[in-house]
C-alpha positions, 0 to 999 in steps of 0.5 A, spaced: 220 167 389 215 166 383 209 169 384 203 167 380 196 169 379 190 165 376 185 168 372 178 164 372 176 160 378 172 155 375 173 147 375 180 147 373 183 153 377 184 148 384 189 144 380 193 150 378 193 152 385 195 146 388 200 145 383 204 151 384 203 150 392 207 144 391 213 147 388 219 150 392 219 158 392 212 159 388 206 163 391 199 164 388 198 171 390 192 174 386 185 170 384 180 173 378 174 171 376 168 175 373 163 172 379 166 174 385 164 168 389 168 163 386 174 167 387 172 168 394 171 161 395 178 159 392 181 165 396 179 162 403 180 155 401 188 156 399 189 163 403 190 168 397 187 174 400 188 178 393 182 178 389 179 181 383 173 181 378 177 184 372 183 180 369 186 187 367 187 189 375 191 182 376 195 184 370 197 191 373 199 187 379 206 188 380 207 182 384 205 177 379 210 174 375 206 168 372 199 168 370 195 161 369 189 163 364 183 158 366 177 161 363 173 159 357 176 158 350 173 164 347 177 169 352 183 165 352 186 169 346 185 176 349 187 175 356 194 171 353 195 177 349 194 182 354 198 178 359 204 178 355 204 185 353 203 187 360 210 183 361 207 177 365 209 170 363 203 166 361 201 159 361 194 157 358 189 152 359 187 148 353 184 149 348 188 155 346 183 158 342 177 158 339 178 159 331 185 160 327 185 167 328 186 166 336 192 162 335 195 167 330 194 173 335 197 169 341 203 166 337 205 173 334 205 176 341 209 171 344 214 171 338 214 179 340 216 178 347 222 172 347 224 174 354 217 171 356 215 164 357 209 162 354 206 155 354 199 151 353 197 146 358 197 139 355 199 135 362 198 128 359 205 129 355 208 129 363 205 122 364 211 117 365 208 112 361 207 117 355 214 119 356 216 112 356 212 110 350 215 116 346 222 114 347 220 107 345 217 109 339 223 113 337 228 108 339 225 103 334 222 098 339 216 097 335 220 097 328 217 101 323 210 104 325 205 102 320 198 105 323 195 108 329 188 108 331 185 112 337 178 111 340 176 116 345 170 116 349 167 120 355 160 122 357 157 129 357 150 130 359 145 135 357 146 138 364 153 139 363 152 143 357 146 147 361 151 149 367 155 154 363 152 159 357 158 158 353 159 150 353 156 147 346 156 153 342 161 155 337 162 163 339 163 160 346 167 154 345 169 153 338 166 146 338 165 140 342 168 133 343 174 135 339 176 142 342 174 140 349 175 133 351 179 129 346 184 134 344 188 132 350 189 125 346 190 128 339 196 132 343 198 125 345 198 123 338 202 129 336 207 128 342 208 121 340 208 120 333 209 127 330 205 132 326 200 131 322 200 133 315 193 132 312 186 129 314 179 128 312 173 128 317 166 128 319 162 130 325 155 130 328 151 131 333 148 125 335 145 125 342 145 132 344 140 135 339 136 141 341 142 142 347 148 144 343 150 147 336 157 143 336 159 136 335 158 130 340 161 125 335 167 126 330 171 121 326 177 122 321 183 119 317 190 122 318 196 122 314 202 124 319 208 128 316 212 121 317 208 117 312 204 114 318 196 113 317 192 114 323 184 114 324 180 117 330 173 116 333 171 120 338 164 121 342 162 124 349 155 121 348 158 114 351 156 110 357 163 111 360 166 117 364 173 117 360 176 112 356 182 113 351 184 107 347 190 107 342 192 101 338 199 102 335 201 097 329 208 096 328 212 092 323 216 088 330 211 090 335 203 092 336 201 095 342 194 096 345 194 102 350 188 104 354 188 110 359 195 110 359 196 103 361 198 097 356 193 092 355 196 087 350 203 087 347 204 082 341 210 082 336 215 077 333 219 077 339 216 075 346 222 078 350 221 084 347 213 084 348 215 083 355 220 088 356 215 094 353 209 092 357 213 092 363 216 099 361 209 102 360 206 099 366 208 105 370 206 105 378 205 112 380 204 114 387 203 122 385 196 124 388 191 126 382 189 134 383 182 134 381 178 129 376 182 122 376 182 123 368 186 129 369 192 125 370 198 127 374 201 131 369 199 138 371 204 139 377 210 137 373 208 141 367 207 147 371 214 145 374 217 146 367 214 152 366 217 155 373 224 152 371 223 155 364 222 162 367 228 161 372 233 158 367 231 163 361 229 158 356 223 155 352 218 151 356 217 143 354 210 145 351 211 152 347 205 156 346 206 155 338 206 147 340 200 148 344 197 152 338 199 146 333 194 141 337 188 146 337 190 147 329 189 140 328 182 140 331 180 146 327 183 142 321 178 137 323 172 142 323 174 145 316 174 138 313 167 136 316 165 143 313 168 143 306 168 136 305 175 133 303 182 133 305 185 139 308 192 141 310 194 142 318 197 148 319 203 149 323 205 155 328 212 153 330 
């Protein structure tokens, strides 16, 4: 039996709780939130009797083996560092940190505790279609990858930002569209196509003036370490709830991929195009926990973390790997602030 604690009982916490409850010999035993009513509400719903308002009490609980950190961005680093130093395995929601110093502290502490599993949540890596796409790229189905382009759109209203004081601030969130929403799909780019070497970027607040101090729209050009070129345009001021659109340009085959579904596949071989389209059209009956655009990957990623603890191995997404996706976002902010190309750090 592996017993878990949840720190932060807001929007994403039920997804973690239900993910753990779906696994064998895993139990959520302790909830923590600064607002006691939040912990009480979840505790009553999911049958978790132990609750606290100070995360250090949860970390001192000898029954807790694994901690899910589901708080605001600015608090992630300190909680993760304290959890590891308290001898707890830890999995942290995105973004791991708010600034580069956060990422370094977390990664350094994880390296100092190799006996503990430390992971960051990027559940889209566990979507079956994304795993298939990664395998097909590696197998050369598309030929040589020439370029990739990501257009990501969603909607975050002024009301959304006004709900919590930390949202839309540099001190509380570290940024806007990139660090909170688009980061999932930036991680998807890294997962499928490899690490990014350098980039040049612009950011702007186009639709939330007077409400937020961070960007609601961003665009950048990137060069992968493999030599592939790419572009990203992202905004949370669109007239759609959530839409990612990835175009992959290969020497043998081109793909248009929207919300993890192929919408157009064309290339030199019609048979190959049909094969790829069929393989990426994955029927998935796994129930979604939480918002639809979370996908079905949370439970599978939490299962991998549990297995990593039991098997004394690294998780599929190490904390250093997750930090590299946060570092990509921070490199965009650095480029936008300074102007010109910047290198993307690597924490692995």
